[in-house]
N, C-alpha and C positions, 0 to 999 in steps of 0.2 A: 686452171684456177681451182677446179674441184679437187684435184689431187693435193694441191698445196693446202687447201682448206681442211681436208680430211686429216692432215697431219696434226692439226691443232697448234702449229708453230706460226705465231703471228709474224715473226720476222720473215719466214719463207713466203707467207701469203703476201706480205708487202713487197718483197722482192719480185715475185712473179707478176704481181699487178703492175709494178713499175716497168718491168720488161714489156708487158703487153701494151701499156700506155705509150712507151717509147716508140713502138712500131708506127705510131701516128705522128711522130715529130717530123718537121721538114727535112731534117738530115736523113732519117730513116726512109722517108718517102723517096728522096733522091737516090739513095743507095738501092732501094728495092726496085725502082724503075730501071736501073742499070743491070742488076744481077738476078732478079727473080724472073722466072719463066714457068711455063706449064711443066717443064721437066723438073725444076727445083721444087715446085709445089707438090708434085707427085712424089718426089723423094721424101720430102718432109712428112707428107701424109703417111707414107709407108713406115717411116720411123716412128711416128706417133702410134700407129696401129701395132707395131712391135712392142712398144711400151705397154699399151693397153692389154695386149694378149698375155704378156707376162704377168701383169697385175691380176687379170682374170684367172690365170692359172695358179695364182697365189705363190708365185716363184720370185721371191725378192732378189735373188742373185741375177736372174735373167732380166728382171725389170731394171735393176741398177745398170747392167751391161747395156741394155737397149737405150736407156736414157743417156748414158755416157756416149754411146755411139751417135745418138741424135745430136748431142751438144757438140761433139767433134765435127760432125758433118755440117751442122749449122754454122759453126765457126768458119769452116772452109768455104761455105757458100757465101758468107757475108764479108769475111775478112781476107780470106785467101784467094778470092776470085780476081 
């Protein structure tokens, strides 16, 4: 949320907020109970850390690549599982 807010883009902030809120829906809870595990949470954490490291390094290309990698991996964990 902080990254979305820093952009000053209200649409992006709303989108990210909706995504976070959706994680608490009954459908998401059912999916997460089936597909989330300690392994998937560790992977997601490592992906987030890669995004943060790129931002801290002020490397927008690396940050973009890390975020895209995270979104692809998240999709595989949730949809492709």
